[in-house]
DOVEX-741532 format. One record per residue (C-alpha): residue in three letters; x, y, z. Coordinates in steps of 0.001 Angstrom, whole numbers, plus 500000, padded with zeros to 6 digits. Each point is the difference from the previous one (the first is absolute). Layout:
N
{type=ALA&px=X&py=Y&pz=Z}
...
//
This chain:
216
{type=UNK&px=973566&py=492252&pz=910872}
{type=UNK&px=497707&py=499559&pz=503012}
{type=UNK&px=496841&py=497912&pz=500067}
{type=UNK&px=498008&py=503226&pz=500346}
{type=UNK&px=501161&py=501218&pz=496610}
{type=UNK&px=499497&py=496572&pz=498426}
{type=UNK&px=496378&py=500254&pz=501126}
{type=UNK&px=499700&py=503522&pz=498644}
{type=UNK&px=501023&py=498913&pz=496529}
{type=UNK&px=497305&py=497322&pz=500016}
{type=UNK&px=497175&py=502409&pz=500893}
{type=UNK&px=498083&py=501608&pz=497114}
{type=UNK&px=500856&py=503582&pz=499123}
{type=UNK&px=497461&py=502648&pz=500932}
{type=UNK&px=498332&py=502118&pz=497298}
{type=UNK&px=501960&py=503261&pz=499596}
{type=UNK&px=497188&py=502244&pz=501259}
{type=UNK&px=499351&py=497853&pz=503062}
{type=UNK&px=503686&py=499826&pz=500837}
{type=UNK&px=500417&py=503751&pz=499603}
{type=UNK&px=497080&py=500611&pz=502370}
{type=UNK&px=501411&py=497583&pz=502577}
{type=UNK&px=503472&py=501531&pz=499772}
{type=UNK&px=498494&py=503440&pz=500533}
{type=UNK&px=498115&py=498708&pz=503027}
{type=UNK&px=503191&py=498459&pz=501393}
{type=UNK&px=501770&py=503348&pz=499678}
{type=UNK&px=497126&py=501900&pz=501633}
{type=UNK&px=499974&py=497591&pz=502936}
{type=UNK&px=503769&py=500380&pz=500326}
{type=UNK&px=499745&py=503812&pz=499935}
{type=UNK&px=497215&py=499958&pz=502594}
{type=UNK&px=501937&py=497650&pz=502248}
{type=UNK&px=503139&py=502107&pz=499668}
{type=UNK&px=498156&py=503141&pz=501106}
{type=UNK&px=498988&py=498258&pz=503221}
{type=UNK&px=503449&py=498486&pz=500528}
{type=UNK&px=501512&py=503496&pz=499984}
{type=UNK&px=497612&py=501070&pz=502753}
{type=UNK&px=500569&py=496744&pz=501874}
{type=UNK&px=503787&py=500408&pz=499788}
{type=UNK&px=499940&py=503556&pz=501309}
{type=UNK&px=497765&py=499153&pz=502967}
{type=UNK&px=501828&py=496791&pz=500921}
{type=UNK&px=503459&py=501538&pz=499715}
{type=UNK&px=499136&py=503092&pz=502051}
{type=UNK&px=498203&py=497982&pz=502682}
{type=UNK&px=502714&py=497337&pz=500035}
{type=UNK&px=502836&py=502485&pz=500433}
{type=UNK&px=498075&py=501864&pz=502711}
{type=UNK&px=499292&py=496803&pz=501942}
{type=UNK&px=503299&py=498262&pz=499265}
{type=UNK&px=498077&py=497084&pz=498510}
{type=UNK&px=501976&py=497851&pz=497554}
{type=UNK&px=496823&py=498130&pz=499026}
{type=UNK&px=498222&py=503224&pz=499087}
{type=UNK&px=502983&py=501328&pz=498029}
{type=UNK&px=500269&py=496617&pz=498273}
{type=UNK&px=496324&py=500215&pz=499109}
{type=UNK&px=500681&py=503393&pz=498444}
{type=UNK&px=502874&py=498571&pz=497967}
{type=UNK&px=497704&py=497210&pz=498834}
{type=UNK&px=497678&py=502722&pz=498693}
{type=UNK&px=502889&py=501384&pz=497953}
{type=UNK&px=500707&py=496547&pz=498596}
{type=UNK&px=496336&py=499571&pz=499096}
{type=UNK&px=500164&py=503385&pz=498294}
{type=UNK&px=503047&py=498883&pz=498009}
{type=UNK&px=498275&py=496751&pz=499058}
{type=UNK&px=496961&py=501934&pz=498808}
{type=UNK&px=502310&py=502148&pz=497881}
{type=UNK&px=501476&py=496854&pz=498458}
{type=UNK&px=496522&py=498820&pz=499000}
{type=UNK&px=499303&py=503398&pz=498445}
{type=UNK&px=503284&py=499675&pz=498079}
{type=UNK&px=499104&py=496470&pz=498899}
{type=UNK&px=496722&py=501091&pz=498438}
{type=UNK&px=501381&py=503130&pz=498358}
{type=UNK&px=501746&py=500303&pz=496651}
{type=UNK&px=498591&py=496721&pz=498660}
{type=UNK&px=501946&py=497823&pz=502453}
{type=UNK&px=496932&py=498174&pz=501333}
{type=UNK&px=500309&py=497064&pz=497607}
{type=UNK&px=503765&py=499604&pz=500356}
{type=UNK&px=501103&py=496943&pz=501980}
{type=UNK&px=503388&py=501631&pz=500543}
{type=UNK&px=498402&py=503136&pz=501491}
{type=UNK&px=497684&py=497846&pz=502114}
{type=UNK&px=502912&py=498046&pz=501433}
{type=UNK&px=502052&py=503144&pz=500561}
{type=UNK&px=497065&py=501561&pz=501869}
{type=UNK&px=499766&py=496949&pz=502274}
{type=UNK&px=503710&py=500138&pz=500757}
{type=UNK&px=499883&py=503715&pz=500764}
{type=UNK&px=497091&py=499484&pz=502368}
{type=UNK&px=501881&py=497159&pz=501689}
{type=UNK&px=503159&py=502098&pz=500330}
{type=UNK&px=498029&py=502799&pz=501634}
{type=UNK&px=499535&py=497799&pz=503063}
{type=UNK&px=503718&py=499785&pz=500728}
{type=UNK&px=500280&py=503474&pz=501549}
{type=UNK&px=496936&py=499455&pz=502160}
{type=UNK&px=501123&py=496631&pz=501347}
{type=UNK&px=503558&py=501189&pz=500671}
{type=UNK&px=498948&py=503155&pz=501817}
{type=UNK&px=497290&py=498452&pz=502152}
{type=UNK&px=502056&py=496935&pz=500878}
{type=UNK&px=502998&py=502007&pz=501199}
{type=UNK&px=497982&py=502606&pz=501896}
{type=UNK&px=497647&py=497492&pz=501655}
{type=UNK&px=502850&py=497783&pz=501210}
{type=UNK&px=501865&py=503054&pz=501271}
{type=UNK&px=496934&py=501184&pz=501936}
{type=UNK&px=499454&py=496582&pz=501517}
{type=UNK&px=503652&py=499720&pz=501018}
{type=UNK&px=500033&py=503498&pz=501455}
{type=UNK&px=496577&py=499730&pz=501702}
{type=UNK&px=498844&py=503140&pz=498197}
{type=UNK&px=496578&py=501140&pz=501259}
{type=UNK&px=497958&py=501796&pz=497312}
{type=UNK&px=497472&py=502646&pz=500988}
{type=UNK&px=496268&py=499456&pz=499618}
{type=UNK&px=498750&py=501070&pz=496532}
{type=UNK&px=496235&py=500390&pz=499716}
{type=UNK&px=500480&py=501501&pz=496534}
{type=UNK&px=501732&py=496781&pz=498948}
{type=UNK&px=497242&py=497928&pz=501564}
{type=UNK&px=497382&py=501975&pz=498060}
{type=UNK&px=501945&py=499606&pz=496737}
{type=UNK&px=500324&py=496235&pz=500459}
{type=UNK&px=496313&py=499660&pz=500925}
{type=UNK&px=498989&py=501846&pz=496813}
{type=UNK&px=502374&py=498193&pz=497658}
{type=UNK&px=499202&py=496446&pz=501111}
{type=UNK&px=496439&py=499871&pz=498558}
{type=UNK&px=500538&py=502232&pz=496944}
{type=UNK&px=503083&py=498481&pz=498370}
{type=UNK&px=498318&py=496640&pz=499207}
{type=UNK&px=497492&py=501867&pz=497806}
{type=UNK&px=502764&py=501559&pz=497916}
{type=UNK&px=501907&py=496705&pz=499890}
{type=UNK&px=496953&py=498125&pz=498729}
{type=UNK&px=499360&py=502505&pz=497212}
{type=UNK&px=503641&py=499905&pz=498860}
{type=UNK&px=500143&py=496223&pz=500195}
{type=UNK&px=496898&py=499585&pz=497834}
{type=UNK&px=501428&py=502306&pz=497324}
{type=UNK&px=503373&py=498265&pz=500163}
{type=UNK&px=498462&py=496575&pz=499483}
{type=UNK&px=497991&py=501200&pz=497005}
{type=UNK&px=503172&py=501471&pz=498508}
{type=UNK&px=501976&py=496816&pz=500828}
{type=UNK&px=502486&py=502304&pz=501741}
{type=UNK&px=501834&py=498399&pz=502918}
{type=UNK&px=501723&py=503312&pz=500736}
{type=UNK&px=496606&py=501668&pz=500500}
{type=UNK&px=498805&py=497184&pz=502230}
{type=UNK&px=503246&py=500184&pz=501991}
{type=UNK&px=499541&py=503748&pz=500397}
{type=UNK&px=496443&py=499380&pz=501190}
{type=UNK&px=501344&py=497575&pz=502575}
{type=UNK&px=502070&py=502842&pz=501457}
{type=UNK&px=496771&py=501801&pz=500815}
{type=UNK&px=498684&py=496879&pz=501706}
{type=UNK&px=503252&py=499674&pz=501904}
{type=UNK&px=499473&py=503607&pz=501071}
{type=UNK&px=496727&py=498914&pz=501621}
{type=UNK&px=501719&py=497136&pz=501824}
{type=UNK&px=502782&py=502325&pz=501107}
{type=UNK&px=497415&py=502479&pz=501235}
{type=UNK&px=498589&py=497323&pz=502269}
{type=UNK&px=503461&py=499083&pz=501312}
{type=UNK&px=500797&py=503683&pz=500489}
{type=UNK&px=496693&py=500639&pz=501768}
{type=UNK&px=500598&py=497111&pz=502401}
{type=UNK&px=503543&py=501184&pz=500739}
{type=UNK&px=499019&py=503633&pz=500576}
{type=UNK&px=496992&py=499105&pz=502156}
{type=UNK&px=502044&py=497559&pz=502079}
{type=UNK&px=502527&py=502746&pz=500639}
{type=UNK&px=497337&py=502625&pz=500747}
{type=UNK&px=497693&py=497943&pz=502204}
{type=UNK&px=502262&py=497367&pz=501536}
{type=UNK&px=503407&py=501625&pz=499896}
{type=UNK&px=501427&py=497142&pz=497897}
{type=UNK&px=502789&py=502020&pz=498369}
{type=UNK&px=501356&py=496910&pz=498271}
{type=UNK&px=496760&py=499552&pz=498040}
{type=UNK&px=501033&py=502856&pz=497681}
{type=UNK&px=503292&py=498492&pz=498709}
{type=UNK&px=498418&py=496535&pz=499916}
{type=UNK&px=497219&py=501368&pz=497783}
{type=UNK&px=502723&py=501570&pz=497853}
{type=UNK&px=501704&py=496619&pz=499574}
{type=UNK&px=496669&py=498506&pz=498911}
{type=UNK&px=499779&py=502748&pz=497364}
{type=UNK&px=503533&py=499208&pz=498812}
{type=UNK&px=499317&py=496254&pz=499811}
{type=UNK&px=496831&py=500384&pz=497961}
{type=UNK&px=501695&py=502497&pz=497663}
{type=UNK&px=502974&py=497680&pz=499486}
{type=UNK&px=497772&py=497077&pz=499083}
{type=UNK&px=498010&py=502026&pz=497502}
{type=UNK&px=503162&py=501450&pz=498479}
{type=UNK&px=501447&py=496527&pz=499432}
{type=UNK&px=496754&py=498815&pz=498403}
{type=UNK&px=499883&py=502975&pz=497659}
{type=UNK&px=503637&py=499516&pz=498960}
{type=UNK&px=499313&py=496363&pz=499158}
{type=UNK&px=497087&py=500998&pz=497796}
{type=UNK&px=497259&py=498701&pz=502273}
{type=UNK&px=496652&py=501736&pz=500032}
{type=UNK&px=498429&py=500326&pz=503402}
{type=UNK&px=496500&py=498550&pz=500176}
{type=UNK&px=499456&py=500841&pz=503652}
{type=UNK&px=498647&py=503502&pz=499634}
//
C-alpha cells in the first residue's frame, strides 16, 4: 500500500452530506472538462493531419486521454465507489495506463519525423487552439485539485494534474508551431512533441506509483 493511501486512512472521514456534495462537484467538473476535451481533440486532430504536425496530433491524443481520465473520475464517484480504497487505487492505475498510448505514439512519430526531416505546414488554427488552452486549463485544474484534496482522492488530484499538464503542453506546442511558422524551424514541431511525451511519461509513472501531484 502506498504512502498516499496510508495518509488517506489517517485523515478524518467527511460527513456524508458534505462528501456527497463534493463527489457531485467532482463529477460535474469532469463532465465539463470532457465536453471541452472533445472539441479540443477534434480541432487538434483535424489541424494536425492537415498540417502534418505530429505535435498537434499528439496534443489531440492527449485530449482523448484527458477525456478518458475524466470518465474514470466519474466512474469512481458513481455507484458508491467514492469511499472504496480499492476503487481509488484502480482509478489511479487506469489513469496511469492511459498515458502509455500517448507516449508510444508521440515518441515513435516524433523520432521518425526528425530522422526523415519532415517539414510540417504552418497551422494557425493549431496556434490559436494552443493560445486559448494555455491560460484556461489551469483554472479547471485548480478546481479539480481542490475538490480532490477535500475528498482525499489521489486519483482526482492526478486527473487534475492532467489538465495542468495540458496547459504546459499548450505552451510547448505554441512555441513549436510559432517557430515553424515564423522562423521555418521545422524541427521545433517534433521536438515539442517529444517534450509532450516526456511530461506525459513522468506523470503516468507518478500516478501508477500512487503519488498525488501537488504541482497544479
